[in-house]
C-alpha positions as CSV (number, residue, x, y, z in Angstrom):
1,M,11.3,-24.6,-6.0
2,E,13.2,-22.5,-3.3
3,M,13.3,-23.7,0.1
4,F,14.2,-21.5,3.4
5,E,13.2,-21.5,7.1
6,L,11.7,-18.4,8.8
7,H,12.7,-18.0,12.2
8,T,10.1,-16.3,14.5
9,A,10.1,-15.6,18.3
10,N,9.0,-19.0,19.3
11,Q,9.5,-21.3,16.1
12,V,11.3,-22.2,13.1
13,L,9.0,-22.7,9.9
14,K,9.8,-24.3,6.8
15,V,8.9,-22.6,3.5
16,E,8.8,-23.9,0.1
17,A,8.4,-21.3,-2.6
18,F,7.0,-22.2,-6.3
19,T,5.2,-21.0,-9.1
20,L,2.0,-22.4,-10.4
21,S,0.0,-21.1,-13.6
22,G,2.2,-17.9,-13.1
23,H,1.5,-17.4,-9.4
24,R,4.0,-17.3,-6.7
25,L,2.9,-19.5,-4.0
26,F,4.8,-20.4,-0.4
27,R,3.8,-23.5,1.4
28,I,4.9,-23.3,4.9
29,T,5.4,-26.2,7.2
30,F,4.7,-25.9,11.1
31,P,6.9,-27.6,13.6
32,D,3.8,-28.0,16.1
33,K,2.0,-30.2,13.4
34,T,-0.4,-27.5,12.6
35,L,-1.8,-28.2,8.9
36,P,0.6,-26.6,6.2
37,L,-0.3,-23.3,4.9
38,V,-0.1,-22.2,1.5
39,I,-0.1,-18.6,0.8
40,T,0.1,-16.0,-2.2
41,R,0.0,-12.2,-2.4
42,A,-3.5,-11.1,-4.1
43,T,-4.7,-7.8,-5.1
44,H,-7.6,-5.8,-3.6
45,A,-10.2,-4.2,-6.2
46,N,-8.5,-0.9,-4.8
47,G,-5.1,-2.2,-6.1
48,G,-3.5,-2.9,-2.8
49,L,-1.8,-5.9,-2.2
50,F,-2.5,-8.6,0.8
51,W,-1.7,-12.0,1.5
52,T,-4.0,-14.9,1.5
53,S,-4.4,-18.6,2.0
54,V,-5.0,-21.0,-0.8
55,P,-7.7,-22.2,-0.2
56,E,-9.2,-19.3,1.6
57,G,-10.1,-19.4,5.4
58,R,-6.8,-18.9,7.1
59,Q,-6.5,-15.2,6.6
60,A,-5.0,-14.1,10.0
61,L,-2.3,-16.7,9.6
62,S,-1.7,-16.0,6.0
63,E,-1.2,-11.9,6.9
64,Q,1.4,-12.8,9.8
65,T,3.3,-15.2,7.9
66,G,3.4,-13.1,5.0
67,L,5.0,-10.6,6.8
68,F,7.9,-12.8,7.9
69,I,8.3,-14.0,4.0
70,E,8.5,-10.3,3.1
71,S,11.2,-9.6,5.9
72,Y,13.0,-12.5,4.7
73,Y,13.3,-11.1,1.3
74,K,14.3,-7.8,2.3
75,I,17.1,-9.1,4.4
76,K,18.3,-11.5,1.6
77,K,18.7,-8.4,-0.8
């Protein structure tokens, strides 16, 4: 398990990255007591990738937070 923080414009998110059944998942904890969010990358039928929550239902937040995770890994390289 990997742990790191994401610094957004107005808050710091705590992220735990882990693998479950061969899938990379990210559990995000918010400082404002919002329920934690678990997200992963999924593939559209056309082959494109997108971020989605597990379980589904928090799509907008998943996509936004996923972009922060992508930025984190780009900077880390």
